[in-house]
N, C-alpha and C positions, 0 to 999 in steps of 0.2 A: 745781863745783857749790856754790851758795850761795843763801841766801835762802829755803830750804825751811821750811815751817811744820810742826812736828812735835808730835804728841800722844803722851805716854807714859802707858801704862795699867799700873800695878803697885801692889802693896801694900808693896813693899820700897823704903823711902826711899833706901837705899844704891844700889840699882839705878837708881832715877830720877836720883839725883845723878851717877852714873857716866856714864849715857847723855847726860845734859844737858851734862856737861863735854866728852865726845867730840864731840857735835854742834856745840858752839860753838867748841871749840879747833881742830877740823878744818874749820871754816868751812862746815859742811854747811847750817846754818840756825839756827833758833831754836826752843826749846821754847815752844809757845804755850798748852799746857794739860796738865794731868795728871788721871788718873782712877784710881779704885780698883776699878772693876768694868767688865765688858765693856759693860754697858748704858750706863754713863756715858761710856765711850769713844766709842760710836756717836753719842751726843748731842753730844759735843764736836767730833767730826769734822765733823758736819753744821753746827754753829754756827760753827766756826772755819775751815771749808773747808781742812782740813789736807792737806798733800801726803803725809805719812807718819804712821803710827801704830805705835808700838812696843808690842806686846801681850805681857804676861807670860802664859805658857801655863797658869798655875794660878789665874787670877783667879776669884773667886766669881761666881755668876750663870750666864748662858748659856755653853754650850760654846764654845771658841775658834772652831770651824768655823762656828757660828751667827753669831758676831760678824763673822767675815770675810764671810760671805754678806750680812749686814745692811748692812755698810759698802759692799759691792759694789752693793747696790740703790740707794744714794744717788746713784750715777752721778757721782761727784766726781773720779774717777781717783786716789783716795787709795790708797796702797800700804801693805800691812800686813806688818810684820816681827814674827816670833814669837821670843820669848826665853824659854828655860827655864834654871833655875839648875843643873840636872843633865842628863845625857843619858839618864835613865831612861825617858823617854817618846819615844824615838826613833821608834817606829812612828807614834805620834800626830803628832809633828812632821812626819814625811814626808807624812802624809795631809793636813796643813794646807797644806803646800807645793803639793800637788796641788789643794787646795780653792781656792787663789788667793793664798796668802801669797807675798810676793816673796823672803823670806829666813827662815831658821831658824838661830838662834844659841844657844849655851849659855854658862854661866859660865866655861868654859875658853877661850873665844875672846878674843883680845887686842883692844885699842882699835883697832889697825890693821885687824883683820878687820871690826870693826863699821863703820869708815869705808869699807872695801872693799865691804861689803854695800850700803851706801847708793849707792855709785857704780855698782855693777852694776845695782841696781834702777832707778836713774835712767835707765840706758840701755835699760831694758826687759827685762833678764835676771832670773834668779833665783839666789839665793846660799845655799849650804849651808855652815855653819860647819865649821871644821877637825875638831872632835871628831865631829860627826855624819857628816861625809864619810868619815872614817877607819873608823867603824863600818859605814857602808854598803859601802865598798870591801872591808873584811875579811870581810864576810858574817856577822859575829857576831850582828848584829841579826836575821838570818833564823833562825839556830840557836836563839836565845833566845826566839823568838816562841812563844806558846802553839800547841799542835798544831792547834787549831781554826782558826787564822788562816793556816795554811800551805796553799798551793794543792796540790791533788792532781795526779797525772800527767795525768789527763784535762783538768783545768782549765787546766794549763799548755799543753797541746796546743791547746786551743780559744783561749786567749789569744794564742798564737803565730799561729794562723790569722787571728784578728781583726786583729792587727797587720800581717799580710801582705795584708790587704784583702778577705778572703773574707767574704761575708754569711752570716747564720745559716742560710739555706736551703742554701747551698753547703757550709757546714761539716757540716750534717746529712747531706748526701749523701756527703761524703767519709768521714764517721765511721760511716755506716750506722746513724744514730739519727734520732729525730724532731726536728722543729724545736722542739717544746716542751721536749725534753730539752736542746737547745742553749741555749734561753732560761733554763732552770733553772741551767745551769752559768754562764751570763753573770751572772746575779744573784748567784751565790755568789762569783764573781770580784770583782764590784763590792763586795760586803759585806766580803770579806777584805782587799782592797787599797785601797779607796776611790778607785779610778781612775774618771775620768769622761771619756768621749769617746775617739775614735780616737787623738788626738795623745798623750794621757797614756798610753794602752795601748801605743802604739808606743815611747815613751821607756822605759817599764818593760821591754818585751820586749828592747830593745837593751841596756839596763843589765844584764839578767839573762842575756844571751848567747843568747836564744832566736832572735833574728834578727840579721842583719848590719846595721850602721848605714848 
């Protein structure tokens, strides 16, 4: 992979320099622009028709998920990579992955992992950095989540049935509740997990051990 046009959006000069060095030394491509806000990043992506944008997760302005969606509306096939200096926002980072980001990395990830993230994204995959992946696999992120964000037993049951292909009416009949009640639970599941669509729900259910892969 080479010749990719990359925009870096960060207020940290050190971060911008490090990513720039990795991108060029690994022959990924060239940094063609840098931004200090999410809004500026969207503008540069459109003007420069960037292949990738590296977005620091704590930039001022619009929320990262809004920036990802706005870049998606440009229909330029630009891939968004999220970088956080710490793993303290693991839940948000995972939601950004579901929202359309192709990779989520932290300051603990090596230059090799950064290069690997670009390679995976170039092939159409998604990449989770080592530290975030370890947190996800360990289950610590689930235990540390605020109680309000945890799925109830009923919500997990309904999510499982959605992943298995049951429609709201069928779930209502199986659980002896109204369709409106199922819709209420579905809204709660979406609010708590940020999951959109059957594909993301299925991946989540497999990862959580609710269904077999």
